[in-house]
TORVOGU-173352 format. One record per residue (C-alpha): residue number from 0; residue in one letter; chain; x, y, z. Coordinates in steps of 0.1 Angstrom, whole numbers, plus 5000, padded with zeros to 4 digits. Each point is the difference from the previous one (the first is absolute). Layout:
REM TORVOGU-173352
NUM|A|A|X|Y|Z;
...
//
This chain:
REM TORVOGU-173352
0|M|A|0536|1425|1749;
1|T|A|5017|4966|5005;
2|P|A|5035|4993|4979;
3|L|A|4979|4973|4981;
4|L|A|4971|5023|4993;
5|S|A|5023|5029|4988;
6|G|A|5019|4974|4977;
7|L|A|4968|4990|4987;
8|V|A|4989|5038|4993;
9|M|A|5034|5007|4983;
10|M|A|4995|4967|4977;
11|V|A|4965|5012|4989;
12|V|A|5010|5035|4991;
13|L|A|5032|4987|4983;
14|F|A|4979|4977|4977;
15|A|A|4973|5029|4995;
16|L|A|5028|5024|4987;
17|L|A|5015|4971|4979;
18|G|A|4966|4991|4986;
19|I|A|4992|5036|4987;
20|G|A|5035|4998|4981;
21|T|A|5024|5017|5024;
22|P|A|5035|4987|4996;
23|I|A|5013|4977|5026;
24|A|A|5029|5022|5011;
25|F|A|4973|5031|5007;
26|A|A|4976|4976|5013;
27|L|A|5024|4988|5028;
28|G|A|5015|5035|5007;
29|L|A|4965|5015|5005;
30|V|A|4987|4973|5024;
31|A|A|5030|4999|5020;
32|F|A|4998|5040|5002;
33|G|A|4968|4999|5009;
34|A|A|5002|4970|5028;
35|L|A|5031|5020|5016;
36|Y|A|4983|5034|4999;
37|A|A|4971|4984|5017;
38|S|A|5017|4981|5026;
39|Y|A|5029|5026|5008;
40|G|A|4990|5033|4985;
41|I|A|5025|5024|4984;
42|S|A|5031|4988|5020;
43|F|A|5007|4970|4980;
44|L|A|5009|5018|4966;
45|D|A|5035|5008|5008;
46|T|A|5005|4960|4997;
47|I|A|4983|4996|4967;
48|G|A|5025|5015|4979;
49|E|A|5029|4981|5018;
50|Q|A|4979|4969|4996;
51|F|A|4995|5005|4963;
52|F|A|5037|5008|4990;
53|T|A|5018|4975|5027;
54|S|A|4979|4972|4982;
55|I|A|5013|5005|4965;
56|A|A|5036|5009|5012;
57|S|A|5012|4966|4993;
58|F|A|5031|4988|4979;
59|G|A|4977|4968|4995;
60|L|A|4973|5019|4982;
61|V|A|5025|5009|4972;
62|A|A|4996|4966|4984;
63|I|A|4961|5006|4995;
64|P|A|5009|5026|4971;
65|M|A|5026|4983|4989;
66|F|A|4982|4967|4994;
67|I|A|4968|5019|4988;
68|L|A|5029|5018|4973;
69|M|A|5014|4967|4993;
70|G|A|4961|4989|4988;
71|A|A|4992|5033|4983;
72|A|A|5029|4994|4976;
73|V|A|4992|4964|4992;
74|A|A|4965|5008|4998;
75|S|A|5004|5030|4976;
76|S|A|5019|4977|4976;
77|P|A|4988|4969|4977;
78|A|A|5018|4977|5025;
79|G|A|4966|4984|5012;
80|K|A|4994|4996|4962;
81|D|A|5033|4983|4995;
82|L|A|4998|4977|5033;
83|Y|A|4963|4991|4991;
84|E|A|5011|4990|4963;
85|A|A|5030|4980|5012;
86|L|A|4982|4979|5025;
87|D|A|4970|4994|4973;
88|R|A|5026|4984|4976;
89|W|A|5014|4977|5029;
90|L|A|4962|4991|5014;
91|N|A|4981|4999|4969;
92|R|A|4999|4960|5000;
93|V|A|4981|5000|5035;
94|P|A|4961|5004|5001;
95|G|A|4991|5037|5009;
96|G|A|5038|5008|4990;
97|L|A|4991|5033|4993;
98|V|A|4985|5007|5034;
99|L|A|5030|4981|5018;
100|S|A|5026|5024|4980;
101|N|A|4979|5031|5014;
102|L|A|5002|4988|5034;
103|G|A|5034|4989|4997;
104|A|A|5007|5038|4988;
105|C|A|4982|5015|5029;
106|S|A|5022|4981|5024;
107|I|A|5031|5010|4983;
108|F|A|4988|5035|4995;
109|S|A|4990|5003|5038;
110|A|A|5037|4993|5009;
111|L|A|5009|5030|4978;
112|S|A|4973|5024|5011;
113|G|A|4987|4989|5035;
114|S|A|4967|5014|4990;
115|S|A|4966|4983|4992;
116|P|A|4985|5031|4980;
117|A|A|5033|5002|4979;
118|T|A|5004|4965|4993;
119|C|A|4959|4997|4990;
120|A|A|5006|5027|4976;
121|A|A|5032|4990|4985;
122|I|A|4991|4963|4994;
123|G|A|4963|5009|4995;
124|K|A|5004|5026|4973;
125|M|A|5014|4973|4976;
126|G|A|4988|4966|5016;
127|I|A|4961|5009|5002;
128|P|A|4998|5006|4961;
129|E|A|5021|4972|4990;
130|M|A|4980|4973|5022;
131|R|A|4968|5016|4985;
132|K|A|5012|5000|4961;
133|R|A|5007|4960|5010;
134|G|A|4965|4993|5012;
135|Y|A|5006|5002|5039;
136|P|A|4967|5011|5018;
137|P|A|5001|5037|5012;
138|E|A|4997|4989|5034;
139|I|A|5031|4977|5001;
140|A|A|5020|5023|4980;
141|S|A|4993|5027|5026;
142|G|A|4999|4978|5031;
143|S|A|5032|4986|4996;
144|I|A|5018|5033|4994;
145|A|A|4983|5017|5030;
146|A|A|5011|4970|5023;
147|G|A|5032|4997|4985;
148|G|A|5005|5037|5008;
149|T|A|4997|4995|5039;
150|L|A|5033|4981|4999;
151|G|A|5015|5036|4998;
152|I|A|4998|5005|5037;
153|L|A|5014|4964|5011;
154|I|A|5028|4991|4977;
155|P|A|5031|5021|5010;
156|P|A|5007|5028|4997;
157|S|A|4968|5008|5014;
158|V|A|4988|5034|5011;
159|T|A|4975|4991|5026;
160|M|A|5027|4976|5016;
161|I|A|5021|5031|5004;
162|I|A|4972|5018|5017;
163|Y|A|4995|4971|5021;
164|G|A|5035|4997|5011;
165|I|A|5002|5036|5010;
166|A|A|4964|5000|5016;
167|T|A|5010|4970|5021;
168|E|A|5038|5006|5004;
169|T|A|5006|4968|4983;
170|S|A|5028|4990|4975;
171|I|A|4991|5010|4965;
172|G|A|5026|4975|4987;
173|R|A|4983|4974|5020;
174|L|A|4967|5009|4986;
175|F|A|5010|4999|4961;
176|L|A|5013|4962|5008;
177|A|A|4970|4992|5017;
178|G|A|4977|5013|4972;
179|L|A|5018|4983|4972;
180|I|A|4993|4961|5002;
181|P|A|4962|5010|5009;
182|G|A|4998|5021|4970;
183|L|A|5014|4973|4978;
184|M|A|4976|4976|5015;
185|L|A|4972|5023|4993;
186|T|A|5010|5001|4965;
187|V|A|5001|4962|4997;
188|Y|A|4963|5000|5016;
189|F|A|4990|5023|4974;
190|M|A|5011|4982|4970;
191|I|A|4991|4966|5014;
192|Y|A|4964|5016|5000;
193|T|A|5003|5015|4967;
194|I|A|5012|4970|4982;
195|W|A|4971|4981|5018;
196|A|A|4975|5024|4989;
197|C|A|5010|5007|4967;
198|K|A|5002|4958|4993;
199|R|A|4965|4996|5015;
200|R|A|4987|5030|4980;
201|G|A|5018|4991|4966;
202|I|A|5017|5030|5002;
203|G|A|5035|5009|4982;
204|L|A|5004|4965|4986;
205|S|A|5004|5015|4964;
206|E|A|5032|5017|5013;
207|L|A|5014|4964|5004;
208|T|A|5003|4998|4961;
209|R|A|5022|5027|5000;
210|S|A|5037|4993|5005;
211|Y|A|5031|5023|4999;
212|T|A|5040|4989|4992;
213|M|A|5022|5003|5029;
214|S|A|5018|5027|4979;
215|E|A|4967|5019|5002;
216|R|A|4995|4996|5037;
217|F|A|5036|5012|5007;
218|Q|A|4994|5026|4979;
219|A|A|4976|5018|5026;
220|L|A|5022|4998|5030;
221|P|A|5030|5025|4993;
222|R|A|4975|5030|5010;
223|V|A|4988|4983|5029;
224|L|A|5029|4985|5016;
225|P|A|5021|5032|5014;
226|F|A|4966|5010|5017;
227|L|A|5001|4965|5020;
228|A|A|5037|5006|5003;
229|I|A|4989|5032|5021;
230|I|A|4976|4979|5021;
231|V|A|5028|4977|5007;
232|A|A|5025|5025|5008;
233|V|A|4976|5020|5023;
234|L|A|4989|4969|5020;
235|Y|A|5038|4989|5000;
236|V|A|5011|5034|5017;
237|L|A|4969|4999|5022;
238|Y|A|5008|4967|5014;
239|G|A|5038|5000|4998;
240|G|A|5005|5024|5025;
241|V|A|5014|5024|4971;
242|A|A|4973|5031|5003;
243|T|A|4970|5008|5021;
244|P|A|4967|4998|4983;
245|S|A|5002|5040|4994;
246|E|A|5033|4997|4981;
247|A|A|4990|4970|4981;
248|A|A|4966|5017|4990;
249|G|A|5023|5031|4984;
250|I|A|5024|4978|4982;
251|G|A|4970|4979|4988;
252|A|A|4983|5032|4987;
253|L|A|5034|5014|4985;
254|F|A|5002|4970|4978;
255|C|A|4968|4996|4992;
256|L|A|4998|5036|4986;
257|V|A|5031|4991|4981;
258|L|A|4990|4970|4984;
259|V|A|4965|5010|4992;
260|A|A|5022|5031|4979;
261|I|A|5023|4976|4986;
262|V|A|4976|4971|4988;
263|Y|A|4970|5020|4994;
264|G|A|5013|5035|4991;
265|I|A|5027|4992|4978;
266|F|A|4991|4969|4983;
267|S|A|4962|5004|4998;
268|T|A|4977|5023|4985;
269|T|A|4973|4992|5025;
270|W|A|5015|5020|5027;
271|K|A|5017|5033|5002;
272|F|A|5025|5016|5026;
273|G|A|4976|5030|5004;
274|Q|A|4977|4977|5020;
275|M|A|5023|5002|5030;
276|P|A|4982|5032|5014;
277|V|A|4970|4976|5000;
278|I|A|5017|4974|5020;
279|F|A|5013|5025|5027;
280|R|A|4964|5019|4999;
281|D|A|4984|4964|5008;
282|T|A|5023|4993|5025;
283|L|A|4997|5032|5019;
284|K|A|4960|5001|5001;
285|E|A|5000|4962|5012;
286|S|A|5028|5007|5025;
287|V|A|4984|5031|5012;
288|M|A|4967|4980|5006;
289|I|A|5017|4976|5020;
290|M|A|5020|5021|5020;
291|M|A|4968|5020|5008;
292|I|A|4981|4968|5009;
293|I|A|5030|4990|5025;
294|A|A|5002|5036|5017;
295|A|A|4962|5000|5004;
296|S|A|4997|4965|5013;
297|E|A|5029|5008|5023;
298|I|A|4976|5030|5015;
299|F|A|4971|4974|5001;
300|A|A|5018|4976|5017;
301|F|A|5013|5025|5026;
302|A|A|4963|5011|5005;
303|L|A|4991|4966|5007;
304|S|A|5028|4993|5025;
305|S|A|4996|5028|5019;
306|M|A|4964|4998|5002;
307|F|A|5009|4961|5014;
308|I|A|4978|4985|4971;
309|T|A|5031|4978|4988;
310|Q|A|5007|4989|5034;
311|T|A|4964|4992|5006;
312|I|A|4993|4982|4969;
313|A|A|5033|4980|5003;
314|Q|A|4991|4991|5036;
315|T|A|4964|4988|4989;
316|I|A|5012|4977|4973;
317|A|A|5032|4986|5023;
318|D|A|4971|4992|5028;
319|M|A|4978|4982|4975;
320|D|A|5001|4962|5015;
321|V|A|5005|4983|4965;
322|N|A|5026|4981|4983;
323|R|A|5024|5019|4983;
324|W|A|4991|4984|4966;
325|V|A|4964|5012|5006;
326|L|A|5018|5035|5008;
327|L|A|5017|5000|4967;
328|G|A|4967|4993|4982;
329|I|A|4983|5028|5017;
330|I|A|5031|5021|4990;
331|N|A|4998|4989|4964;
332|L|A|4966|5005|4997;
333|F|A|5005|5037|5012;
334|L|A|5027|5007|4975;
335|L|A|4981|4986|4972;
336|V|A|4970|5022|5008;
337|A|A|5024|5030|5004;
338|G|A|5014|4992|4968;
339|F|A|4969|5002|4985;
340|F|A|4997|5036|5008;
341|L|A|5034|5011|5003;
342|P|A|5032|5000|4981;
343|P|A|5031|4979|5010;
344|V|A|5018|5027|5011;
345|G|A|4976|5016|5023;
346|V|A|4990|4966|5016;
347|I|A|5037|4992|5007;
348|L|A|5008|5033|5016;
349|M|A|4971|4999|5023;
350|T|A|4997|4965|5008;
351|A|A|5033|4982|5001;
352|P|A|5014|5021|5029;
353|I|A|4969|4989|5021;
354|L|A|4999|4963|4989;
355|L|A|5038|4993|5003;
356|P|A|5001|4998|5036;
357|I|A|4968|4976|5001;
358|I|A|5014|4977|4973;
359|T|A|5032|4999|5016;
360|D|A|4983|4993|5035;
361|A|A|4983|4973|4984;
362|G|A|5030|4981|4989;
363|F|A|5001|5012|4961;
364|D|A|5029|5008|4982;
365|P|A|4996|5038|4989;
366|Y|A|5019|4995|4965;
367|W|A|4972|4971|4996;
368|F|A|4974|5023|5006;
369|A|A|5012|5027|4980;
370|V|A|4993|4977|4971;
371|I|A|4967|4990|5011;
372|L|A|4989|5035|5004;
373|T|A|5014|5010|4966;
374|I|A|4981|4971|4982;
375|N|A|4969|5013|5020;
376|M|A|5006|5034|4983;
377|E|A|5005|4981|4964;
378|I|A|4964|4988|5004;
379|G|A|4990|5036|5007;
380|L|A|5014|5011|4968;
381|I|A|4977|4978|4980;
382|T|A|4968|5005|5025;
383|P|A|4976|5029|4996;
384|P|A|4992|5026|5010;
385|V|A|5038|5013|5000;
386|G|A|5014|4971|4978;
387|L|A|5026|5025|4987;
388|N|A|5012|4971|4974;
389|L|A|4967|4996|4986;
390|Y|A|5000|5039|4992;
391|V|A|5029|4998|4986;
392|I|A|4991|4972|4976;
393|N|A|4967|5016|4989;
394|G|A|5019|5035|4992;
395|I|A|5022|4978|4976;
396|A|A|4969|4978|4986;
397|P|A|4971|5020|5004;
398|D|A|4978|4979|4980;
399|I|A|5003|4973|5026;
400|S|A|4978|5008|5027;
401|L|A|5008|5000|5037;
402|G|A|4978|4969|5006;
403|Q|A|5020|4980|4975;
404|I|A|5033|5012|5015;
405|L|A|4987|4988|5033;
406|R|A|4988|4969|4988;
407|G|A|5033|4990|4983;
408|S|A|5018|5009|5033;
409|M|A|4982|4985|5022;
410|P|A|5014|4962|4997;
411|Y|A|5031|5017|5008;
412|V|A|4988|5012|5032;
413|F|A|4995|4965|5011;
414|C|A|5036|4993|4988;
415|M|A|5010|5025|5025;
416|V|A|4981|4989|5026;
417|A|A|5015|4964|4995;
418|G|A|5033|5017|5001;
419|I|A|4993|5013|5039;
420|V|A|4992|4967|5009;
421|T|A|5028|4983|4984;
422|L|A|5023|5027|5019;
423|C|A|4980|4992|5031;
424|L|A|5008|4962|4996;
425|F|A|5036|5003|4988;
426|P|A|5014|5035|5015;
427|Q|A|5033|4989|4990;
428|I|A|4989|5008|4963;
429|A|A|5007|5040|5010;
430|L|A|5026|4992|5027;
431|F|A|5024|4978|4980;
432|L|A|5019|5026|4982;
433|P|A|5002|5024|5027;
434|D|A|5012|4977|5024;
435|L|A|5025|4984|4975;
436|I|A|5016|5032|4986;
437|M|A|4996|5024|5032;
438|G|A|5000|4974|5032;
439|P|A|4970|4995|5021;
440|S|A|4980|5028|5012;
441|L|A|5001|5009|5034;
//
C-alpha cells in the first residue's frame, strides 16, 4: 500500500471513529496503534510509551493548565457580568450598543480566559437574556456571542497559540504578539457589521434614549479594572523578557484566584470561597483532556512519519506547480474543512508540523501563518457539524434553536474571511508588533 493510500485509510478510519462519538484523543491513539501494528507488527510497542510521555514532558506545556486555571477562576465569578454591564453603560448611545457591549466583553474576557467556550458561557449567560429582554432577535443575541467567543483562541494569552508554538517549535511570546492586533481587528469588523445590521433593521434604537451619568459609568469600573491590570501585567512580563510563558501563566493564575476571592468572595454574596474546588476540578478536567490530545496526536504524527505519509504529502504539495497564493488558498480550504470536523487543538497538532515547512518554503512567515490558521479554526467553532460554540450557546439558551444560532453567526464568518483577506494583503498587521518588540524573526 502506498503512503498516500495508507494516509487516506487512516483518515477515513479516524473520521469514522469521531463520527460515532469517540473522544478525539482515543480516536487518534487507536488509529495510530492500528496503523503501526499493521505495518511493523508488535515490535513497535516499546516506542509507544516513550512517545506518549515525551510529548507532554515539556516545561512549556505548564502554561496550558495555568492559563486554563486563570480563565476558570474568572469564569466562575460574576466578572463577566460586571465587564458586560460596565461596557453597556459606555456604549448605550450607539445603535446596537448592547450587542457591541457583548462583543467588547467577549474580546476582553478572551484575554483573561484564553478559551472560546469559557468566553461564550461567561458572557452569554448574562448577555443573551438581557438582549432578548430589550427586543433583540434571538439569532442576533445568540450569534453575536457565539462569534465573539471565538476571539478566545486568537487574542493572547491563547491556549491554541501555545499548542501551535510547541508543535512547531516557534516562540510563544512572538505568537501572542502576532495575534493581538488581528484579534482587535476582528473585534472591530464584528462591531462594524453589528452597527450596520442594527441600523438597517431598526434594532436597539430604543437604547439611544437611555442615559447614564459619568458617575454611574465610572461606578461600574472598580471591579473590572483589576482584571484588566492582570492582562496588562501578564503581557508585560511576557514581552518584556521578565518571565517565560509558563511563569507568566502561573503568576496570572495566582493573581486571578486572589482577586476573585477578594472582590467576589468578601465584598459580594454572589460568589463564595467554597467554589474554589469547582475551579480546580474544571481546570483539571480541561487540562487532562488537552494533554491527552497532545500525547495521542504525537503518537499519530509518529505513525504518519514512520510510514512516510507526512513526507509524501509534504512533497506532493511542494511539487505542485502553482503560484504560492494559490497554494495558500488550497491550504486555507483544507484547514477550513478540517475545522468543520475537528476541534482547534486537534487540527493544529495534526497539521501544523506538516504545513509549516511548506509555508516557509513558499516564502510565508510562520507567525503570520499561525494567525491565518487560528482564524480558520475560529470559523470552525461556529460552523457545523462540530461548531463547539453553537452547542455552548444552545446549552445556555435552549429555547433558541441551533438553526437560529447558526443564522445569527454566519455573517460573522464572512467578517473572519474578510480578516484573512486583509491579513493576506497586509501581513504586517500580524507582524508589526512582534518585529517591533522582539526584532525580526530569522
